[in-house]
C-alpha positions, 0 to 999 in steps of 0.5 A: 526472530524466535529464540534469538537475542538482541546484540548491541555494538560497543565501540572503542575508537581513537587516533593516536598522534606523535609529532603532531602527526597521525600515528595509529588509528584504531576502531574496535567494535565488539558485541554486547548481548542485551539482557532481555530473556532471563533464560539466557546466561550471557554474562560470560559471553559479554565478558569473553568479548570484552576481555578480548577487545580490552587486551587488544586495546592494551596491545595497541597502547603498549606495543603498536603505538610504540612501534609506529613512533619508532618506525616514524623516527627512523623513516622521517624522510619518507611518507609515513603510513599510519598504522591501522587496527580495525576490529568488527564482527558479524552475526551469522546465526541467531536463533534457536537459542544459538548465537554464532559470531565471527570476529575479525581484526585487521591490522596494518603495521607498515609494510606492503599490506595488512593482515586480518585475524578471525575468531569464530564463536558459537554460543549456547545462550541457555548455558552460556557455553562456547560450542565446539563442532562436536557439541552440535553434531554428534558424529565421531567422524565429523572432521573427516566428513568436513575435510572430504567435502572441502576437497570436493568443493575445491576440486569443483571450483578448479574444474570451473576455472576458479583455481585460486589455490596453492599447488599443494592444496590437496594436502593443505586442506587436511593439514590446515583444517582447524575444527575451531574455525567454524560458524553456524549459518542459515545455510549450514556449517561454515568452515573458515581457512584463513589467508595463506593456509590453502590459498595466497593473500590475494585470494583472501580467506576461504569459506566453505558451506557444509550441508548439515545433512553431510554431518549426521552419523 
């Protein structure tokens, strides 16, 4: 692919036991950019994802594993469901010296269901800088343009019978909008609204693709 970079997958994986029973399973996949182009400054990008994953790994050992053992000891008479921490990533854009990745961490720490946390990131490979929407689109009204397009798409979905949103979605779109929750894709700008922001858990995270033509000044 023209002006792209090879992305390798690194993995930390284990099952932690206690009292000869599985307490916690974790599988942490994270990206590692290959040094194939001397023009690219990738050290800081690799360090970012390595430190993010190492921090989660430390939390698993120092907190989640302890919680799992405590929960098991308290509820020995009941069937114990092992905790799970699953980290994965997807590459959504990798060309024109730009790399856009979304990292997801699924956590099941007991209870009815787990939760997923998303960390989008878009990088300038030549500078090694993490880019904001405003770095890419030089439009002072870009946030308002995005919100209005999300509002339009939600209304279109509702009219088509796909009303999966909270009743007050109109106000939540603006309230829960976060310009950091974006990725680039071949089809345009992808905006993420995490679970529970504009729709219930069962609907999952909500993604909206914004045509780049709508983002021009």
